[in-house]
Residue, then its C-alpha position, 0 to 999 in steps of 0.5 A: m700901599i698895603r702890599f708895599a708895607v707887607q713886602g717891606l717888612l719881609a724885605r727886612k726881616l732881621r730889623s723888623a724882628l729886633t724892633a718887636i723884641g721889646v713888645v714880645l718881652g713886655v706883652a710876654l710878662i703881662s700874658g704871664t702875669y694873668v695866666l699866673t694869677d688866674s691859675i693861683t685863683s683857679a687853684f684857690d677856688s677849687i680848694f675852698t669849693e672842695n672844702y664845702k662839697n655836699t655842704d649846704a651851710a656852715i656855722t663858724g666863729k666870728t670876730a668883732f671886727d674885720a681883721e687883717e690876715d696876719g696870722t695873729v687873729t683867728a675867729p674864737p672857737f665855740d662850744a661843742g654842744l652847739l653840734t647836738q642842737v644843730r643835729e636835732l634840728p628837723e631841717v638838718g639832714a647831716a652835720g659834723g664838727g671840726v677844728g682847725g689850726e696849724a701843726q708842724l710835721i717834723g722830719k727825720d732830721g728833727k727839722s720842721i717839714v717846710f716848703g717854700g714858707a707855705p702853712n702848715l695845716a692841721f684839722s680834724v677828720d671825721p671818716a664817718l661823714p665821708q660827704f664833708n671830707s675834702l680829703t682822699l685816702v691814698s693808702g693806710a687808714w683814717p686815723a685813730p686817737g693819737e695817730v695822724v694822716i699826712d699829705t703824700h708830698s710831704a711823705q714822699e719828699k721826707g721818706f715817710a709811709a704809712g705805719d711809720s712814726i712821725r713827731v708833730q707839733a701843735r700848740g704844745p711840745a712836739e709828740q710822736m705819732r703813728i702815721a695812719g695813713l696818706v692823704e691828698f686834697g680832693a682833685v686839686s693838683s697841688i696846694g702849693g707847699a702846705t703840709l697837711a695833718g689830719f687827726e681824729l676830733g679829740t686828738a686835734q681838739r687836745l693838740l690845738d688846745k681846743t678841748g670841748k671846742l669847735d671851729q666849724i660845723l658843716i650841715a647838709k639840709k634834708d631832702g625837700t628843705s630849701e637853703q634859706q629855710l635851712l639857715d633860718a632854722v639854725r640862726p635862732i640857736l646860735p650863740e654869740a660870736t657865731q655865725v652861719r653862712s650858705a656853703e657858697d657864701q662861706a667859700a666865697e668868705d674863705a677866699a677873699g683873702t686870697s682874692s685880695f693877694t692875687s689882685f694885689l700880685q696881679t697888679f704888681l706884676l703888671v706894672f713890671g710888664g708895663i715898664a718892659l713895654f715902656v722901655g720897649s716903646f723907646v726901642i720901637a721909636n728909635s729903630l723906626s726913626i733910624t729905618i725911615a732915616q735909611r729909606t729916605r730915598e725910598f720914601a721919596t721915589l714914592r713921593t715922585l711916583g705919586a704917593s701922598r703924605r697920607q699914603i706914607l704915614g699909612t705905610v709906616v703905621l701899618e708896618a707898625l700895626v703888623t709887627g705890633l700884632v705879630s709880637a703881641v701873639v708871639g709874646l701872648f704864648l711866651g707868657l706861659a713859659i713866663a708864668t711857669g718861670l714866675f711860680k719857680l721864682f716864687d718858690a725859690v724865695g720861699f713863697t710856694l703857690p698852689n697850682n692846679g694847671l695853667v689857666f689861659r683865659t679869653r681876657t688874657i689874649i684880648v688884653a695882651l693882643a690889644v696892649g702890644v698893638l697899641v704900644t707899637v702903633l703909638a711908638s710909631l706915630r712920631p717916626a711915621w710923621r717924620a716919614t711924611r716930610v720927606p720931600p720928592i727931590a731927595a730921590v735924586r741926592e744921594g745921602a739926603t736926610l731929613m730936615p728937622g721939623r718946625l718945632h725941633r728947636f723947642r725940644p729942649l725946652g719941652a723935654a725940660l718942662l715934662a721933666v719938671a712937670g713929672i717932678a711936681l706930680v711926684l711931689i704932689g703925691l709924695f707930700v699932699d696929705g689926704l690923698s686916696t691910695s689910687t690917687l697917690l699911685s696914679l700921680l706917682g705913676a704919671g709923674v715918673l713916666l713924664l720924668f723919664i720921657g722928659i729926661a729921655l728927650f733932653s739927654a740928647r744934650l748931655v751925650r756929647p759931655l758924657a760920651a767924652v767922659s765915658d770914652p776913656v772909662a769904656r776903654w779901660a773898662v774893656v780893658v779890665l774886663t778883658a783881662i779878667a775873661w782872657p784866661f777863662f773864655l778868650f784864650p780857650l775860644w782862640l785855642v779851639r779856633r786854631l786847633r780846628g784850623r780856623p783863623a783866629e786873631f790872638p786876643r789882646v788886652l790893650p785897646d787898638g787906639p785908632a779903631v777905638a777912637i773912631g767908635g767914640q766919635n760915632s757915639r757923638r755923631d748923632p746925639h739924638r740916636t745915642a740918647s734914644t738908644a741909651a734911654a731904654l737902659m736908662i729907665g731900666l737902671a733908674l728902677v734898679t737904682l731906686v730899688a736898691t737904694l730904698g732897700a739899703g734905706i730900709i735895711k740900715p734904720f731897721e738894723q739901728a732900730v734892733d740895736g736901739i730896742f733889742s738889749a737882750d742876749y737872744a731872741i726866739t722867733a719861728q724858723n720862717n722868722f716871722s710866723p707867731l709862736p705858742p706861749t708854750v715856746a716861751a715857757a719852755v725857755a724859761e726852764v732853761p738853766g741860766v736864763e736870768t731874764q725873759t719877756s715876750v711880745r704878743g701880737g694881735q688886732a683890736k678896734a679903736f676910734d672906729k679903725t682896726i689897729t695892731i696891739t701888742a702886749v708885754d709882761a713885767e720883765a719887759p723894762g729890763l729887755l726892751t728900750f723905748d724912746w719915750r716922749s711921756g712915761s718911762q721904762a717903768s711904765l711898761g712893767e706897770l700896765g695892769a688891768d687898764g693900762a696902755i702904751v701908744d706910739a707918738e703918731y697914734a697919740d697925735n692922731h687921736a689927741l692922746s697924752q699920758g693920763s688920757r682914757f680911750a675904749m678899745e674893742t678886742a677881737t672876741g667883742k670885749v671892750l677895754q676901757l685904757q688909760v694911757r700910761g706912756v707915749f713913745r716914739p718908734p725908731a725910723g727903722g720900725s718896731p715890734f710894737g703895735n699902735v697900742t700895748i697892753s699888759t700880757e695878762t689883759f691881752d690873754s683874758t681877752t684873746s682867743q689862742p694868744l701868740n707870741i711874735y718875738t720872745f727875748v731872753n737874757m742868760r747868765g754869761g751873755v751869749t756864749a756856746e753853752n747857753t746857745a746849745a742850752l737854748g737849742n735843747a730846750l727848743s728840740t721839742f719845738p722844731n718850728a722855733k730857734a734862738m738868735t742873737r742879735e746879729e743873727f737876728k738882724k741878719a735873719q730879718t734883713d735876709s727876708v727884705k733882700s729876698i724881696l729885692n732879689v725878686l724885684y731885681v729878676l722882674l726889672a732884669l726884664s726891662v734891662l734885657v729889652s734895652l739890651f736888644g735896643i742897643v743890638n738894634t741900633l747897632v745892626l741898623t747903624v751897620f746897614e747905615r754905615t756899609r759904604e763907610l765901613g767898606m772904605l775903612r776896610a779899604i784903607g787897612l782897618t782889620r776885622l778885629q779893629v772894626k769889632r772894636m769900633i762897634r763895641q766902643e760905641s756900644v759900651i759908650t752908649a750903655l755907660i751914658g744910660a747907666v749914668i743917667g739912670i743911676v743918678l735918676g734913681l737916687v733922685l727918685a729915692s731921695l724924694l721917697a726917703s724924704r717922705l717916709e720916715e722908715i727909710t733913710f737915704t742910703i747910697p748903696t755904693s757897692q751895688l751901684v758899682i756893680f750896676a756900672i760894671v753890668s752896664v759895660v757888660v751889657g754894652i759888650f754883649a749888645a755889640i757882639w753880633p753887630a760887630r761880627r756883621a760889620a767885620r764880615l762885610n766885603p770891602l768891595e761890595a760894601l763900597q757899592y751899597e746904597 
């Protein structure tokens, strides 16, 4: 039977290949995800390891609590005098101190040099201690006071060389500096889109506003001293808010943030790989079901010759096993291309990642092969079990079909129960409080999975009415698309064929009635087959609709929130719309003639009630430019915070029983504990707000924060928004190229564009599941052509032309795609409404234009899916087809 199974696969190469495509694409994304994240992790590990080469211990500043990596909180610098004390220790062989931060390199066009939103790193360089230097000098020399070294990538891309002048902007206005040399970072081939700016220590301290301070001291031990002895010697001399770690521990600490990021990215991408495999499982099950139905007489003959039901089951499962294994191997290596494509995709949306070459680990091979084989075998079990029900008598009956199983009549009820169970799990996950994140995600995932399976099984009952409605829609949708494509594609194609002397029927716009009618009837002939084929597309479009609806639900309330809060003429933000800016930017704007009022929102983190929270700070001008929805307090409260006043949002107040007049303690990142009194409680708008859980005065914030940063600056100008005022702000910001001034509408557009970029990434990833469903329709149609060979021969014999055969197949394909689209879009809207009802930040908004596009795409998918099967059907020889069994 093993030999029979293998020979059966080889005899049906085309069908086996089409069946395998869903597994190939799903495994490719899983393999590509592991390769991508392993490559990123390897690159980051190389970077952090390179940072601490020849280092045994590192002294750094430390915050009073673990802060999230959002760019608003950095470890405080410490007094540079500590370096002298460290060097005097007998256990220390060498020690070097440095500072780091961010600085913008400014191109010849006056704009900041930014590659894909990556950081702009600035740091001090000490060539006198080369053992601690992770940079390699490629050309020129190390920097003297007032000079800078920059990375070779930035130099090559922007046309700079050693000896040229370049402007550099850090905490203050941009300064003109000479490029002393070009450098590369160790042995890492790519650090993503990060730019590097290195200075001698004094220059770096001045630019980064850390004069007399250090961020880090790297230490090498003397010969004969152990690492532990070194650490024990350093600890007694450490001042407050500093710490010492071994080089290995410090590298691990630096990598912790990137490790959590790559872990999230890996999980995020694996979800889409799982979706593609889930859709592929429908394609596999449907293809095998059709194939088994077509092989009824074959299996019956085997039963007549003595094959047992177990042997039939084993044959089908073995075919699936071989198909899954081959598919997984192909998908495994296709994952390398997927990983490369993902690098380029993230780069295109402004998210450039470091890369030190693709990493192909053993774990990737094992997981990809196991998942591919397992999904294929599981998808084959039901069709395989059906194959065992073929009776031997079917061998002598032409056109024999499998009798439905004993439980077939309970299928609609079982499908409905699965769907109800899925919705119940989703509702529990969304509306039961106190669930952990893992439990919540598990409930949502399992619920959506059951819902999809239940709807897919139940949709057979919906096929006939939906097909009846979709039939005329499909006819005229094809007419319209044909009319659009006629002058651009169909007519040139017809003309080329005629010029080459090949027969070509002139493309007609109006549908051929009889042929199209037969195609519509074919879609209703076997509702279960049509439903199974449409289910793959249904899942993809349901998820795409969910994403589009949630995106619209995020953007609309955000725009309403901006209109409700932002009453200023202009907003000052970073060029990438989210990075914080130094207060010197706001100071420069304040000097612009015509500025009437200006306020800035500082951002940071603190600890209160044993939890880390986001905090913000405002100054006395805030009441005139920012509008709050007050539960208690008033606009005047914003300007009267003083040294101990605080504003809290309503949810935070409810969670901690705070009200106007309440007092609570809050610890800042520098370790200072503030005793605050609540001066007001506000209700944030549904679309979010720029304010944290707690808002204090700018004076208090600055006095307890190392290197404060502004999230936004809002400005009112005399005369409002005018071309002259916009130009004046632009001139003031010319020395801060990383900052820009935007009107309210520009601000909303810039912020929502970032949401749309994320949505575009999701669409690209979900497009893989739509692609799998397209191949599913192709596969079904090809198998249908095989199954209806004699029928097609009969139709040709009684006068049906090749073009009419193509239109018949196309009509069936488009109707199937429309059925999947309708069910998928409705299901996506239902899921989106459930999420929107739970999340205050999202309002249920139907993206009508996008849904129309999705419907059109489904028609296009149906048309493309029909091209190859229709051509095969049209090429059938009528006489040979009439003799086909």
